[in-house]
C-alpha positions, 0 to 999 in steps of 0.5 A, spaced: 501 500 499 505 505 502 502 512 503 498 513 496 493 507 499 486 511 500 482 511 506 478 505 504 485 500 503 487 502 509 480 500 513 479 493 507 486 491 511 485 494 518 479 490 518 483 484 515 488 483 520 484 484 526 486 491 527 479 495 529 478 489 534 480 491 542 488 489 545 484 484 548 479 482 542 486 482 537 490 477 541 483 473 543 483 471 535 491 471 534 491 464 540 485 462 537 489 462 529 495 460 532 492 453 537 491 447 534 484 446 538 480 452 535 473 454 534 471 457 528 465 459 523 464 456 517 464 463 514 472 462 518 475 456 516 473 458 508 476 463 509 482 462 513 483 455 509 483 452 515 485 444 513 484 440 520 480 435 523 472 438 524 468 436 531 461 437 533 459 440 528 461 446 524 464 449 530 470 445 533 476 443 529 483 441 530 487 443 526 494 445 523 495 453 526 493 458 523 500 463 522 496 468 518 497 471 512 505 475 510 502 483 510 509 483 505 509 476 500 501 475 501 504 467 503 502 464 509 506 464 514 506 456 515 508 456 508 514 461 508 517 458 514 517 451 512 520 454 505 525 455 509 525 450 515 532 445 510 537 450 511 535 451 518 536 444 519 542 444 515 546 449 517 544 447 526 547 439 523 553 443 521 553 447 527 553 441 532 558 438 527 563 443 528 560 444 536 562 436 537 568 435 533 572 442 536 570 441 543 571 434 545 577 435 542 579 441 547 575 437 553 580 432 551 586 437 551 584 441 557 583 434 562 589 431 560 594 437 561 592 440 568 594 447 570 598 448 564 598 453 557 594 448 554 588 447 558 588 455 561 588 455 552 583 450 552 579 453 556 579 461 554 577 459 547 572 455 549 569 461 553 570 465 546 566 460 542 560 459 547 560 468 549 562 471 542 556 473 538 554 468 532 553 473 529 560 476 529 562 468 527 560 470 522 562 476 519 570 473 522 569 466 517 566 472 512 571 475 512 577 470 514 574 466 507 574 472 503 581 474 504 585 466 504 579 464 498 577 470 494 572 466 489 568 464 495 562 464 492 558 466 499 563 472 499 561 474 494 554 475 495 555 479 502 559 483 497 565 482 503 571 478 498 570 485 495 569 491 500 576 485 503 580 485 494 579 495 493 
């Protein structure tokens, strides 16, 4: 809509998103949409295209939570989340693998070489690895890859390679 939307369009959007209702009612409508057991009228079921098992006539159902539609892309939020799920699972497995491959040897070194510089270094690197935010590690890894491997596709995608190679 942007800044050029007329009053009628704004009112339709407010009604569609339940922004014309009091706050407590907005909250209850939201909880009813996202809960797996909910009460909906036949019109709601048809309008929202709810999927589930209908019980007790037309009004009660066990359903897949309805996360509404994205205001920006007009797609269902559940579909957007499911589209991102494979990449998220891959990233999670990779992070867990790196944590195990790095963490277990550091723990063994710290246990075997107690009260030495290896113990202190292993503990220090473990604390830094846990304490530093993930976005910082991402930027450091991207910078490292851009310096060592300037033809890495991820570096060109993020723009870091071209900045560092000037």
